[in-house]
N, C-alpha and C positions, 0 to 999 in steps of 0.2 A: 557445507553440507552435501553430502550426495542425495540427487534425485532419484527416484526409483522409476521405473519403467511405467508405472500407474499414474505418476504425476504428469506424464507427458501424454495423456489421451486425446488432447485435442490436435495433436500433431497426426493422428492415427484417424481422426473423425472420418475422413474421407473413405476409409475403408471399413468402419465399423457401422456407419449410418444406414439405416435400411436393411440391415442384416439381422436375421435371427441369431442372436448371440448365444454359445453355451460358454460356461466359465467352469473351470476347474480351480478351486481354492482351497485356503485353510484359514485359519485365524490370523495368520501372518499376513494374508491378503489386505494390506492396510497402505494407506498415504502416510505420510511422517505426521500428520496429525491425529491418526489413528480413524480415519474413515474408511471404511469397509470397501474394498473393489466390487462385492456385490450391489452395495447400495449405490455406487457411483455407475455402475453399467446399468442399473436397473433406472435411475434417474435419468440418464442422458442417451440411453440407445434403447434396442430391444432385447432385453435379458429374458431368453425365451427358456434357458435348463441351467441348472446348476448341478455339477456332476462332482461326487464327495469323494475324497480319498481318506484314508486311514484317518480316524480323530474326527472326522465329520468337517462341513463346511465353515461352523461356527465353532467348533473345537467342543462340542457336548457330546461327542461319542468316546466310548472307551478305547483305550490302545488297544489295538488287536480283536476289539469286536467288531462283528459282522454289521454293515450298514444296510437298512432297508429304504425302499423309496418313500418319499414323505414329502411335505411341502415346507420351504421356508417360512417361518413364521411373521417375518418382519415383512417380506415383498410378496408372498404368495407364489413365488416360482417352485415348481416341481424340481425336487433333488434326486437325482439318480445315483445308486451307489457304484462305484469304482473299487469297493471291498467287499466283494460278494464270496459266497463260498465256492461259487462254480468258475468265477472269474473276476479278473480286476481290468477288464477292458470295455471300452465303449462298444455298443452293441449298435448294429444297423439301426434298430428302431431308435435308440437314442438319437443316434446322427441324424435320423428322418427330421428330429425337431429343431434343428441349428442348420446354418449356412456357414458358420463360422464358429471354432472352438478356441477360446482364451484361456491362457494358463498364467496364475499368479500365485506362487508359492514361494516362500523363504526357503532355500537350500540350506544343507549344512556342510556341504562340501565334501563329504566322505562317500566313496563308492556303496557302500552298505546300507546308506541312507534311503528309504524307499520311496521317497515322493520323487526322485529323478527317473524312476520307472514306470511311475504314473504317468508322467511327461512323456516319455519315450514311447509307451504303449499308445498313448493318445496320439500322439506325432504319427505312428505308424497305421492306426485305424484311420485318421483322417485322411493320410495319403492314399489308403485303398478305396476310400467314400469319395474321393474328390472333394474334401471340405479343406476350407484353409485353417490355417493354425498360426496363432499368435501368442508369442511369449512376451509378458510383462517382465522385464528383465529386474533382477535383484543383485545384490554383492553376493560373490562367495564368500562368506564370512572367514574363510581362513586365507583369503587372498588369492592371488591369480598369478603369483610368481613362483612358489613352491609346490614341487611336486614329490610326492613320497610314495613309496610301496610298491608291490609287484603290480603285474597287470593279470585281470582276471583271463583265466583260460578257457578254451572251449570244452564244454562238458560239464563245467561247474556252474552254471548259470542258475539262477533262482531270483526271487524276487527281494533278496539282500546283495545282487550282483547280476546283472544281467545284459551286461555290455561288454563282450570280448575286447580285450586290450586295455580296457580301463584301468587307470593307477588307483589305487585308493584314495590318495589325497590329488586331486586330478587338477586342480587349479584353472577351472572354468566356470563362467558363471551360468546358470541355466539356460540361457539364450545362446551361449558360444555350445553349450553342449549339445543342444539341439541342432544347431548347425553343421556340427561334427557329425551327430548321427545321421541327420539328412542326406549327407554327403556319402561318408563311408559306408553305410547300407543300402544306399541307392534308393531311398525311399520316394524322392521325386516328390514330396510334399510341397504344396503353396504355403510356405513358412515365412513369417515376418517376426522380428524381434524388436520390441519397443525398447529402445536402449535407454540406460541410465545418464545420467548427466553428473560430471565430477567424480566419477569413481575411476581409479586407477590401479593398476595390478599389484602393487606393493602394498595395498592397504589392507589391515584385518578390520575385523567389523568395528573396533571402538573409534578407529581413524575417520569412519564416515560420518561421525557425528550424530547419527541417528539412535534410538532407543532400541535396546535388544527386546524382542517379543518372541518368547521361545518357540521354535519350532514344533516341539511337543514337550511334553512333561518331563520326557526324559534328558531336555538339555535347558534347562533352566536358565543359564547364564553363558555367556560368551567363553568361559574359562572351560566349562564343562564340553563344550562343542570344540573348543581346541583339542582336548586331550582324547576326544571320541574316536577319531580313527585309530588310535593305538588300545586304549582301554577297552573299547567296543569287542576285541578279540576275547575278553575275559568271558563274554557270553556264551563262548563255544567250549568252556569247561566246567568244572563242577565247583567253583567259586563264585561267590555273588559280586555282581560288579556295581554291588551299591543301588539296584532297582529297590524302592520300596523304604528307601531313606533320603534326606533333604539333599544329598549329594550323591546321584547316580553319576557313575562313570568317574568319579573322582574319590570313592572309597571300593577299595577292593579287599576281600577277604573270606573267610571260610571257619566255622567252628575248630577245625583241625591247624589252623596256622599258629605261629608263633610270630606276632605283629613287629615286636622289637629285632628279632631276627631279620624279619623281610625286610623292614626299612633299613637296617645297617647295611645288608647285602646289596639293596638297591643304590643307596647312597654312596657306597665304595665304589659303583663304577663311575660316579661324577658326571652324569649325563647332562648336556646342556640344557638349560632353562628350566629344571624340575627338581623338586626334593622331596622325600618321603617321610612321612610320620605315623610312627605307631598309633593304631585306632582300634576302638571297639564298636561295634554297631549290632543291631539286630533290626533287619528288615520287617516292613509291616507286609509284605507281599513279595511275590515272586521268589527266587532262589533262598533256601534257609531261612523259609519265613517263620518269624517267631524265636529262631537261634540267636544266640549271641555269637556273633563272629568276631574274629581276630585277624587284623591284617593291617592296611595302611591307608592314609589319606594322601593323594598324590598333589601335592601343591606346586603351582607354576610360579619361577623365579623370573622368567624372561620370556615374553609372549613370541618375539620372534627367534630367539634360539630354538626353543623348544620343537624337539622332532617327535612328535607323538607315536609315528608307527614305531621308529626304533624304542621308544620307551616299551610300547606293547610287547614287541618281541624279545626285549631283555629281561621283562617282569615275567613271560612264560618261561622263558629258559631258566632264571632262577629258581620259579616254583617247580620245575621239573625236576630239575638236579638235587632240590633241597627237601621236597616232603613226596614220600612215597604214596601218599592218600591223593595226591593231585590226580586229576584225570580228564581226557577230554570227554565230551557227552556223546552219547551213541545218536544215530540218527533219528528223527523225528518220526519217520515213518519207515516202514519195512521196505527193504530196496533204496532207501535214501542215501544221501551222503551226509557223514557226520557235519553238525553245525559249524564247526571249526573250517572245514574244507570249504563250505559255502561262503563264510564271511572272507576267508582268506583268498579264496579263489583257483587253488590248487591245493594238494595235500602235504607239500613239503614241510611246512610248519608243524602240523600235526606227527607227521612221521617222524621229523628229528633227522632225516636223511642227511643234511648238511649242518656243519658246526656253525654256530650262530654268525660267528665273522663272515664265513663265506657266502652265509644267505643274505647278509646286510651287503656285502659286495655286489650280490646278484641283484638285489633290488635298486641299488643305484645305477645299474646298468640300465634296469628296465624303465626307472623313472626317468632317466635323462633322456631315453629314447621317445618315451611319451611325451616329455616336456617339448620337444623339438617337432614331435608330429602334430601337436594341437595349435603351433605357433600360428598357423595358416586361418585358423578360426577365431582369431583373437577380435573382438570388436574395440577392445579397451588398451591403453599402453601403460 
């Protein structure tokens, strides 16, 4: 069974003792026995502040909801928001409360999952303020061996993609990604990574022997997380990606679709590790709320064979070629980039400038280059 970084705190006691600690965490900041990292640090060291990402430190905040400063009921430690209207960064006033910032959140392994930017912003802020930063490492649930997708282009940064050059499925743990950013961005932070024990790069999350704790309500189980690097792209379209149903990112549809036809078209491609079944659903919130949607459920048949990014691209290609009602969403704000461009990291997928086969060939070249580049930051074999 894989031991998380938080299980090895005693190895780092010489650095943690006597310091005012600030902790960035979420409901996934747990030991294997489901003891919160908040409670462990509070009991064993001086936990001076908590810093809350989206969803809150204890998971009691709504997705996308702005978080105000409050006190943690269990420990009495003040909680400062990293999900504010004006900023998602640590302020000088927050950093004045601590000597070291500790990060412990389960990652999803996909470039557009926002917690990694909470980590990278905090790393940058700590570097500027001269504060130490420690990552309590956890598994990349999608493994560390497979890399997929294009690399984020300069000029397309946002909170769903803010590290130019990063592949969609990047095959790094949070600790490894922090090391890479610290080096490549020249941050020069005083950075430490509390490594896991018994994790290896070929492992998908079920191989760790640990229980799946949803990183957010949108990823209720591991299969959802494995599909997410591909089906999250549907968020940039006028289809429902299954939010507001029990199967987010597994159900895909819209009122105008023919589910039987879509399932047939996708199954004809014989994509590895996946099958499509006609499905009907009515989202309780988000896109097409309260409307009957027709589409497909995406079923995984082989965890290791599945290539979710290619699956997502093929799905969008089929939708674009077969339904004239299909559309990409407009920018959320005036002068902004379309949602699809922010998710994809450039405009090629939305514009359809390349035939799908040529696009996939380009992605293979980019992902291979990133896979080679990231090797120097590997902490695990």
